[in-house]
ChimeraX commands (.cxc) that place a marker at each C-alpha (Angstrom):
marker #1 position 166.42,26.24,19.09 radius 0.5
marker #1 position 163.39,24.68,20.53 radius 0.5
marker #1 position 162.62,26.92,22.94 radius 0.5
marker #1 position 162.78,29.99,20.41 radius 0.5
marker #1 position 160.39,28.24,18.65 radius 0.5
marker #1 position 158.20,27.38,21.54 radius 0.5
marker #1 position 158.36,31.06,22.63 radius 0.5
marker #1 position 157.12,32.24,19.07 radius 0.5
marker #1 position 154.40,29.86,18.71 radius 0.5
marker #1 position 153.15,31.30,22.20 radius 0.5
marker #1 position 153.54,34.73,21.15 radius 0.5
marker #1 position 151.81,34.07,17.80 radius 0.5
marker #1 position 148.77,32.22,19.32 radius 0.5
marker #1 position 148.23,34.73,22.10 radius 0.5
marker #1 position 144.83,35.98,21.37 radius 0.5
marker #1 position 145.69,39.56,22.98 radius 0.5
marker #1 position 148.43,39.77,20.09 radius 0.5
marker #1 position 145.81,38.76,17.51 radius 0.5
marker #1 position 143.43,41.30,18.93 radius 0.5
marker #1 position 145.89,44.14,18.53 radius 0.5
marker #1 position 146.92,43.12,15.11 radius 0.5
marker #1 position 143.53,42.86,13.86 radius 0.5
marker #1 position 142.63,46.25,15.11 radius 0.5
marker #1 position 145.69,47.58,13.33 radius 0.5
marker #1 position 144.52,45.79,10.16 radius 0.5
marker #1 position 141.04,47.53,10.51 radius 0.5
marker #1 position 142.63,50.59,11.24 radius 0.5
marker #1 position 144.59,50.27,7.68 radius 0.5
marker #1 position 141.23,49.50,5.77 radius 0.5
marker #1 position 139.56,52.36,7.16 radius 0.5
marker #1 position 142.22,54.74,6.51 radius 0.5
marker #1 position 141.98,54.14,2.93 radius 0.5
marker #1 position 138.17,55.06,3.00 radius 0.5
marker #1 position 139.25,58.46,4.05 radius 0.5
marker #1 position 142.07,59.02,1.54 radius 0.5
marker #1 position 139.85,58.14,-1.10 radius 0.5
marker #1 position 137.02,60.41,-2.59 radius 0.5
marker #1 position 133.87,59.24,-2.16 radius 0.5
marker #1 position 132.78,59.36,-5.75 radius 0.5
marker #1 position 136.11,57.56,-6.88 radius 0.5
marker #1 position 135.99,54.85,-4.15 radius 0.5
marker #1 position 137.04,51.46,-5.70 radius 0.5
marker #1 position 137.97,48.21,-4.20 radius 0.5
marker #1 position 141.71,48.31,-3.14 radius 0.5
marker #1 position 143.69,45.67,-1.59 radius 0.5
marker #1 position 143.41,47.51,1.64 radius 0.5
marker #1 position 139.86,46.46,2.20 radius 0.5
marker #1 position 140.59,43.02,1.92 radius 0.5
marker #1 position 142.95,43.15,4.71 radius 0.5
marker #1 position 140.32,45.17,6.69 radius 0.5
marker #1 position 138.10,42.28,5.85 radius 0.5
marker #1 position 140.72,40.08,7.41 radius 0.5
marker #1 position 141.29,42.11,10.55 radius 0.5
marker #1 position 137.66,41.91,11.21 radius 0.5
marker #1 position 137.70,37.96,10.98 radius 0.5
marker #1 position 140.92,38.00,13.46 radius 0.5
marker #1 position 139.14,40.38,15.69 radius 0.5
marker #1 position 135.84,38.19,16.03 radius 0.5
marker #1 position 138.13,35.09,16.86 radius 0.5
marker #1 position 140.40,36.79,19.20 radius 0.5
marker #1 position 137.52,38.24,21.02 radius 0.5
marker #1 position 135.81,34.72,21.06 radius 0.5
marker #1 position 139.03,33.26,22.53 radius 0.5
marker #1 position 139.28,35.68,25.18 radius 0.5
marker #1 position 135.49,35.44,26.27 radius 0.5
marker #1 position 136.03,31.41,26.40 radius 0.5
marker #1 position 138.99,31.70,28.34 radius 0.5
marker #1 position 137.11,34.22,30.79 radius 0.5
marker #1 position 134.46,31.78,30.98 radius 0.5
marker #1 position 136.45,28.92,32.18 radius 0.5
marker #1 position 138.14,30.97,34.84 radius 0.5
marker #1 position 134.69,31.97,36.21 radius 0.5
marker #1 position 133.21,28.34,35.94 radius 0.5
marker #1 position 135.88,26.42,37.97 radius 0.5
marker #1 position 134.36,24.18,40.36 radius 0.5
marker link #1:1,2 radius 0.2
marker link #1:2,3 radius 0.2
marker link #1:3,4 radius 0.2
marker link #1:4,5 radius 0.2
marker link #1:5,6 radius 0.2
marker link #1:6,7 radius 0.2
marker link #1:7,8 radius 0.2
marker link #1:8,9 radius 0.2
marker link #1:9,10 radius 0.2
marker link #1:10,11 radius 0.2
marker link #1:11,12 radius 0.2
marker link #1:12,13 radius 0.2
marker link #1:13,14 radius 0.2
marker link #1:14,15 radius 0.2
marker link #1:15,16 radius 0.2
marker link #1:16,17 radius 0.2
marker link #1:17,18 radius 0.2
marker link #1:18,19 radius 0.2
marker link #1:19,20 radius 0.2
marker link #1:20,21 radius 0.2
marker link #1:21,22 radius 0.2
marker link #1:22,23 radius 0.2
marker link #1:23,24 radius 0.2
marker link #1:24,25 radius 0.2
marker link #1:25,26 radius 0.2
marker link #1:26,27 radius 0.2
marker link #1:27,28 radius 0.2
marker link #1:28,29 radius 0.2
marker link #1:29,30 radius 0.2
marker link #1:30,31 radius 0.2
marker link #1:31,32 radius 0.2
marker link #1:32,33 radius 0.2
marker link #1:33,34 radius 0.2
marker link #1:34,35 radius 0.2
marker link #1:35,36 radius 0.2
marker link #1:36,37 radius 0.2
marker link #1:37,38 radius 0.2
marker link #1:38,39 radius 0.2
marker link #1:39,40 radius 0.2
marker link #1:40,41 radius 0.2
marker link #1:41,42 radius 0.2
marker link #1:42,43 radius 0.2
marker link #1:43,44 radius 0.2
marker link #1:44,45 radius 0.2
marker link #1:45,46 radius 0.2
marker link #1:46,47 radius 0.2
marker link #1:47,48 radius 0.2
marker link #1:48,49 radius 0.2
marker link #1:49,50 radius 0.2
marker link #1:50,51 radius 0.2
marker link #1:51,52 radius 0.2
marker link #1:52,53 radius 0.2
marker link #1:53,54 radius 0.2
marker link #1:54,55 radius 0.2
marker link #1:55,56 radius 0.2
marker link #1:56,57 radius 0.2
marker link #1:57,58 radius 0.2
marker link #1:58,59 radius 0.2
marker link #1:59,60 radius 0.2
marker link #1:60,61 radius 0.2
marker link #1:61,62 radius 0.2
marker link #1:62,63 radius 0.2
marker link #1:63,64 radius 0.2
marker link #1:64,65 radius 0.2
marker link #1:65,66 radius 0.2
marker link #1:66,67 radius 0.2
marker link #1:67,68 radius 0.2
marker link #1:68,69 radius 0.2
marker link #1:69,70 radius 0.2
marker link #1:70,71 radius 0.2
marker link #1:71,72 radius 0.2
marker link #1:72,73 radius 0.2
marker link #1:73,74 radius 0.2
marker link #1:74,75 radius 0.2
view
């Protein structure tokens, strides 16, 4: 049981997994923009998910870049 929870936490906290999930969330929000007519555009819950996806994407890219800098700055 402990190994399973440890394995799941490693998957959930992986920045590349978060990057893929955030791109999927952004695509869901963009898809709503293309389905709606421009004149009848209203705020939808998918737009909130897209905003959350953008924030997740920024966080994941930051973690990936931070890890890359650590690799190249090894003394």
